[in-house]
TORKOL-4160 file (C-alpha; in steps of 0.2 Angstrom, whole numbers, padded with zeros to 4 digits, m for minus):
159
<pt num="1" X="0137" Y="m0021" Z="m0070"/>
<pt num="2" X="0132" Y="m0037" Z="m0061"/>
<pt num="3" X="0115" Y="m0036" Z="m0051"/>
<pt num="4" X="0116" Y="m0042" Z="m0033"/>
<pt num="5" X="0100" Y="m0046" Z="m0024"/>
<pt num="6" X="0097" Y="m0049" Z="m0006"/>
<pt num="7" X="0081" Y="m0052" Z="0004"/>
<pt num="8" X="0080" Y="m0040" Z="0019"/>
<pt num="9" X="0072" Y="m0046" Z="0035"/>
<pt num="10" X="0057" Y="m0036" Z="0043"/>
<pt num="11" X="0062" Y="m0038" Z="0061"/>
<pt num="12" X="0045" Y="m0034" Z="0070"/>
<pt num="13" X="0028" Y="m0027" Z="0067"/>
<pt num="14" X="0032" Y="m0009" Z="0070"/>
<pt num="15" X="0045" Y="m0009" Z="0056"/>
<pt num="16" X="0032" Y="m0018" Z="0045"/>
<pt num="17" X="0019" Y="m0005" Z="0049"/>
<pt num="18" X="0031" Y="0009" Z="0045"/>
<pt num="19" X="0035" Y="0002" Z="0028"/>
<pt num="20" X="0017" Y="m0001" Z="0024"/>
<pt num="21" X="0012" Y="0017" Z="0029"/>
<pt num="22" X="0027" Y="0024" Z="0019"/>
<pt num="23" X="0022" Y="0014" Z="0004"/>
<pt num="24" X="0003" Y="0016" Z="0005"/>
<pt num="25" X="0002" Y="0021" Z="m0013"/>
<pt num="26" X="0007" Y="0003" Z="m0016"/>
<pt num="27" X="m0010" Y="m0003" Z="m0009"/>
<pt num="28" X="m0019" Y="0009" Z="m0020"/>
<pt num="29" X="m0015" Y="0026" Z="m0028"/>
<pt num="30" X="m0022" Y="0040" Z="m0018"/>
<pt num="31" X="m0023" Y="0030" Z="m0001"/>
<pt num="32" X="m0017" Y="0041" Z="0013"/>
<pt num="33" X="m0013" Y="0033" Z="0031"/>
<pt num="34" X="m0022" Y="0044" Z="0044"/>
<pt num="35" X="m0020" Y="0033" Z="0060"/>
<pt num="36" X="m0009" Y="0019" Z="0067"/>
<pt num="37" X="m0014" Y="0007" Z="0080"/>
<pt num="38" X="m0031" Y="0013" Z="0081"/>
<pt num="39" X="m0042" Y="0006" Z="0094"/>
<pt num="40" X="m0059" Y="0001" Z="0088"/>
<pt num="41" X="m0069" Y="m0007" Z="0102"/>
<pt num="42" X="m0060" Y="m0022" Z="0110"/>
<pt num="43" X="m0048" Y="m0023" Z="0095"/>
<pt num="44" X="m0036" Y="m0012" Z="0086"/>
<pt num="45" X="m0031" Y="m0010" Z="0068"/>
<pt num="46" X="m0012" Y="m0007" Z="0063"/>
<pt num="47" X="m0016" Y="0006" Z="0050"/>
<pt num="48" X="m0031" Y="0016" Z="0045"/>
<pt num="49" X="m0032" Y="0025" Z="0029"/>
<pt num="50" X="m0043" Y="0035" Z="0017"/>
<pt num="51" X="m0044" Y="0030" Z="m0001"/>
<pt num="52" X="m0047" Y="0042" Z="m0015"/>
<pt num="53" X="m0066" Y="0040" Z="m0013"/>
<pt num="54" X="m0064" Y="0045" Z="0005"/>
<pt num="55" X="m0069" Y="0027" Z="0011"/>
<pt num="56" X="m0060" Y="0021" Z="0027"/>
<pt num="57" X="m0048" Y="0007" Z="0024"/>
<pt num="58" X="m0043" Y="m0004" Z="0039"/>
<pt num="59" X="m0026" Y="m0012" Z="0036"/>
<pt num="60" X="m0020" Y="m0027" Z="0046"/>
<pt num="61" X="m0002" Y="m0031" Z="0045"/>
<pt num="62" X="0008" Y="m0047" Z="0051"/>
<pt num="63" X="0024" Y="m0056" Z="0048"/>
<pt num="64" X="0012" Y="m0071" Z="0044"/>
<pt num="65" X="m0006" Y="m0070" Z="0039"/>
<pt num="66" X="m0015" Y="m0080" Z="0053"/>
<pt num="67" X="m0031" Y="m0083" Z="0062"/>
<pt num="68" X="m0027" Y="m0069" Z="0074"/>
<pt num="69" X="m0027" Y="m0056" Z="0060"/>
<pt num="70" X="m0044" Y="m0062" Z="0054"/>
<pt num="71" X="m0052" Y="m0061" Z="0072"/>
<pt num="72" X="m0045" Y="m0044" Z="0076"/>
<pt num="73" X="m0051" Y="m0037" Z="0059"/>
<pt num="74" X="m0068" Y="m0045" Z="0061"/>
<pt num="75" X="m0070" Y="m0037" Z="0079"/>
<pt num="76" X="m0064" Y="m0020" Z="0073"/>
<pt num="77" X="m0075" Y="m0020" Z="0057"/>
<pt num="78" X="m0090" Y="m0025" Z="0067"/>
<pt num="79" X="m0087" Y="m0011" Z="0079"/>
<pt num="80" X="m0086" Y="0001" Z="0064"/>
<pt num="81" X="m0102" Y="m0005" Z="0058"/>
<pt num="82" X="m0110" Y="m0003" Z="0075"/>
<pt num="83" X="m0103" Y="0014" Z="0079"/>
<pt num="84" X="m0101" Y="0023" Z="0062"/>
<pt num="85" X="m0102" Y="0040" Z="0069"/>
<pt num="86" X="m0087" Y="0037" Z="0080"/>
<pt num="87" X="m0076" Y="0032" Z="0065"/>
<pt num="88" X="m0083" Y="0047" Z="0055"/>
<pt num="89" X="m0077" Y="0059" Z="0069"/>
<pt num="90" X="m0059" Y="0052" Z="0067"/>
<pt num="91" X="m0058" Y="0056" Z="0049"/>
<pt num="92" X="m0050" Y="0072" Z="0043"/>
<pt num="93" X="m0064" Y="0084" Z="0036"/>
<pt num="94" X="m0077" Y="0073" Z="0045"/>
<pt num="95" X="m0091" Y="0086" Z="0040"/>
<pt num="96" X="m0089" Y="0079" Z="0022"/>
<pt num="97" X="m0098" Y="0062" Z="0019"/>
<pt num="98" X="m0087" Y="0047" Z="0016"/>
<pt num="99" X="m0091" Y="0031" Z="0007"/>
<pt num="100" X="m0096" Y="0018" Z="0019"/>
<pt num="101" X="m0093" Y="0004" Z="0025"/>
<pt num="102" X="m0074" Y="0003" Z="0027"/>
<pt num="103" X="m0064" Y="m0008" Z="0016"/>
<pt num="104" X="m0052" Y="m0021" Z="0023"/>
<pt num="105" X="m0034" Y="m0025" Z="0018"/>
<pt num="106" X="m0022" Y="m0038" Z="0025"/>
<pt num="107" X="m0003" Y="m0037" Z="0022"/>
<pt num="108" X="0009" Y="m0051" Z="0027"/>
<pt num="109" X="0025" Y="m0059" Z="0020"/>
<pt num="110" X="0016" Y="m0075" Z="0015"/>
<pt num="111" X="m0003" Y="m0078" Z="0014"/>
<pt num="112" X="m0007" Y="m0096" Z="0014"/>
<pt num="113" X="m0022" Y="m0104" Z="0005"/>
<pt num="114" X="m0029" Y="m0109" Z="0022"/>
<pt num="115" X="m0030" Y="m0090" Z="0026"/>
<pt num="116" X="m0038" Y="m0086" Z="0010"/>
<pt num="117" X="m0051" Y="m0100" Z="0012"/>
<pt num="118" X="m0057" Y="m0092" Z="0028"/>
<pt num="119" X="m0058" Y="m0074" Z="0022"/>
<pt num="120" X="m0069" Y="m0080" Z="0007"/>
<pt num="121" X="m0082" Y="m0085" Z="0020"/>
<pt num="122" X="m0083" Y="m0067" Z="0028"/>
<pt num="123" X="m0095" Y="m0054" Z="0021"/>
<pt num="124" X="m0083" Y="m0039" Z="0020"/>
<pt num="125" X="m0089" Y="m0028" Z="0005"/>
<pt num="126" X="m0071" Y="m0027" Z="m0001"/>
<pt num="127" X="m0055" Y="m0036" Z="0004"/>
<pt num="128" X="m0038" Y="m0034" Z="m0003"/>
<pt num="129" X="m0023" Y="m0045" Z="0002"/>
<pt num="130" X="m0005" Y="m0041" Z="m0001"/>
<pt num="131" X="0011" Y="m0051" Z="0001"/>
<pt num="132" X="0026" Y="m0039" Z="0004"/>
<pt num="133" X="0043" Y="m0040" Z="m0003"/>
<pt num="134" X="0058" Y="m0031" Z="0005"/>
<pt num="135" X="0074" Y="m0033" Z="m0005"/>
<pt num="136" X="0090" Y="m0024" Z="m0008"/>
<pt num="137" X="0097" Y="m0023" Z="m0026"/>
<pt num="138" X="0114" Y="m0016" Z="m0028"/>
<pt num="139" X="0114" Y="m0008" Z="m0011"/>
<pt num="140" X="0097" Y="0000" Z="m0013"/>
<pt num="141" X="0082" Y="m0006" Z="m0003"/>
<pt num="142" X="0065" Y="m0008" Z="m0010"/>
<pt num="143" X="0048" Y="m0012" Z="m0002"/>
<pt num="144" X="0034" Y="m0019" Z="m0013"/>
<pt num="145" X="0017" Y="m0025" Z="m0011"/>
<pt num="146" X="0011" Y="m0039" Z="m0022"/>
<pt num="147" X="m0008" Y="m0041" Z="m0023"/>
<pt num="148" X="m0015" Y="m0058" Z="m0020"/>
<pt num="149" X="m0030" Y="m0064" Z="m0029"/>
<pt num="150" X="m0040" Y="m0072" Z="m0016"/>
<pt num="151" X="m0057" Y="m0074" Z="m0025"/>
<pt num="152" X="m0064" Y="m0090" Z="m0031"/>
<pt num="153" X="m0060" Y="m0094" Z="m0049"/>
<pt num="154" X="m0073" Y="m0103" Z="m0060"/>
<pt num="155" X="m0064" Y="m0120" Z="m0058"/>
<pt num="156" X="m0062" Y="m0119" Z="m0039"/>
<pt num="157" X="m0079" Y="m0112" Z="m0034"/>
<pt num="158" X="m0088" Y="m0123" Z="m0020"/>
<pt num="159" X="m0103" Y="m0133" Z="m0026"/>
């Protein structure tokens, strides 16, 4: 049997948000999406989840990773730090303590080095970056999230 591969196109952000929410376990085992398009102050986050340790995870999605994604996430994250009780009330079982502060994740089809260079300058406690792959193999579609190593390696660390 011959394998046939075809790249599927994600047509818009709504479709991408749905795919990421449906495959949240690809971000991290135990991650559960609890909100979509959550307004946090003057910004919004495409997806909000809870990881296995009950720490909120703010997920920005985009067809391309760009400065707008970074600025929106910085604004939403800053609002979370300033108003933690508001975020805690949104979480299911909010009477139980959650790990804090929130984690941050970026999902895009392609994450360029210029994007990674900028997020290295930010002081988020944990950032995960993923490039998505949406393919069809012999008529069956699959959506995958590939982790991107965005940390400085020993050879590339700034002086």
